[in-house]
C-alpha positions as CSV (number, residue, x, y, z in Angstrom):
1,V,-61.5,-9.8,115.2
2,A,-58.1,-9.1,117.3
3,A,-56.8,-12.8,116.5
4,Q,-58.1,-12.3,112.9
5,K,-56.1,-9.0,112.4
6,C,-53.0,-11.0,114.4
7,R,-53.1,-13.9,111.8
8,K,-53.5,-11.2,109.1
9,R,-50.3,-9.3,110.1
10,K,-48.6,-12.5,110.6
11,L,-49.5,-13.8,107.3
12,N,-48.6,-10.7,105.4
13,A,-45.2,-10.5,107.2
14,I,-44.5,-14.2,106.1
15,L,-45.6,-13.1,102.4
16,N,-43.1,-10.2,102.6
17,L,-40.1,-12.4,103.8
18,E,-40.8,-14.7,100.9
19,E,-41.1,-11.8,98.6
20,D,-37.6,-10.6,99.9
21,V,-36.1,-14.7,99.7
22,C,-37.1,-14.6,96.2
23,N,-35.5,-10.9,95.4
24,L,-32.3,-12.2,97.4
25,Q,-32.1,-15.6,95.4
26,T,-32.4,-13.4,92.4
27,Q,-29.8,-11.2,93.5
28,K,-27.3,-14.1,94.4
29,E,-27.8,-15.2,90.8
30,S,-27.1,-12.3,89.4
31,L,-24.0,-11.6,91.2
32,K,-22.7,-15.6,90.7
33,K,-23.2,-14.5,86.9
34,E,-21.3,-11.1,87.3
35,H,-18.4,-13.0,89.4
36,S,-18.1,-15.5,86.8
37,Q,-17.8,-12.9,83.9
38,C,-15.1,-11.1,86.1
39,S,-13.1,-14.2,86.6
40,K,-13.4,-14.9,82.9
41,S,-12.3,-11.6,82.5
42,I,-9.3,-11.8,84.9
43,N,-8.0,-14.8,83.4
44,Q,-8.2,-13.6,79.9
45,I,-6.0,-10.5,81.2
46,K,-3.8,-12.7,83.2
47,Q,-3.0,-14.7,79.9
48,K,-2.5,-11.9,77.7
49,L,-0.1,-10.3,80.2
50,N,1.7,-13.4,80.4
51,N,2.1,-13.8,76.6
52,L,3.2,-10.0,76.5
53,Y,5.9,-10.7,79.2
54,H,7.1,-13.7,77.3
55,D,7.1,-11.6,74.1
56,I,8.9,-8.7,75.4
57,F,11.6,-11.0,76.9
58,S,11.9,-13.2,73.8
59,R,13.0,-9.7,72.1
60,L,15.3,-8.3,74.9
61,R,19.0,-8.9,74.4
62,D,21.8,-7.9,76.9
63,D,24.9,-5.5,76.1
64,Q,26.7,-8.7,74.5
65,G,23.4,-9.6,72.4
66,R,22.3,-12.4,74.9
67,P,18.7,-13.0,75.5
68,V,17.8,-11.9,78.8
69,N,16.7,-14.6,81.4
70,P,13.0,-14.2,82.4
71,R,13.9,-16.0,85.5
72,Q,16.3,-13.7,86.4
73,Y,14.7,-10.4,85.8
74,V,11.2,-8.8,86.0
75,I,9.6,-5.9,84.2
76,H,8.8,-3.1,86.4
77,C,6.4,-0.3,86.1
78,S,7.2,2.9,87.9
79,S,4.4,5.3,89.3
80,N,5.7,7.9,86.4
81,G,4.9,5.4,83.6
82,S,8.9,4.4,83.4
83,V,9.5,0.8,82.3
84,F,12.6,-1.2,83.6
85,I,13.9,-4.5,83.5
86,I,15.4,-5.2,86.7
87,P,16.8,-8.2,88.6
88,K,14.5,-10.2,90.6
89,H,16.3,-9.7,93.9
90,L,15.9,-6.1,93.7
91,A,12.1,-6.3,92.7
92,K,11.2,-8.4,95.8
93,S,13.1,-5.8,98.1
94,E,11.2,-3.2,96.5
95,Q,7.9,-5.2,96.9
96,K,8.8,-5.3,100.7
97,Q,9.6,-1.5,100.9
98,D,6.2,-0.6,99.0
99,N,4.2,-3.2,101.2
100,R,5.7,-1.4,104.4
101,K,4.8,2.0,103.3
102,E,1.3,0.6,102.6
103,Q,1.0,-0.7,105.9
104,K,2.1,2.6,107.5
105,Q,-0.2,4.7,105.8
106,K,-3.1,2.5,106.9
């Protein structure tokens, strides 16, 4: 009787584990689909942002009426919502400072 109960417990444990495996496989597939959808959304947003970036720079002019070179300037958005066009070398130094601030806060 003891051996029979032991076998039954072991069989129940195996069945529970098999059910857990099935549930985890279902969850994994669901997460894969969600990841794929998120990746597609991110790529679409990146493309839209890139198009917007090019559209903005195609319309911008300097003081002499010449087009602003997107290789030399970047669009910078401040935390208060202001938008600026600044030289890339300044943007890189600001990013380094921001990264340092974030690291110090951690």
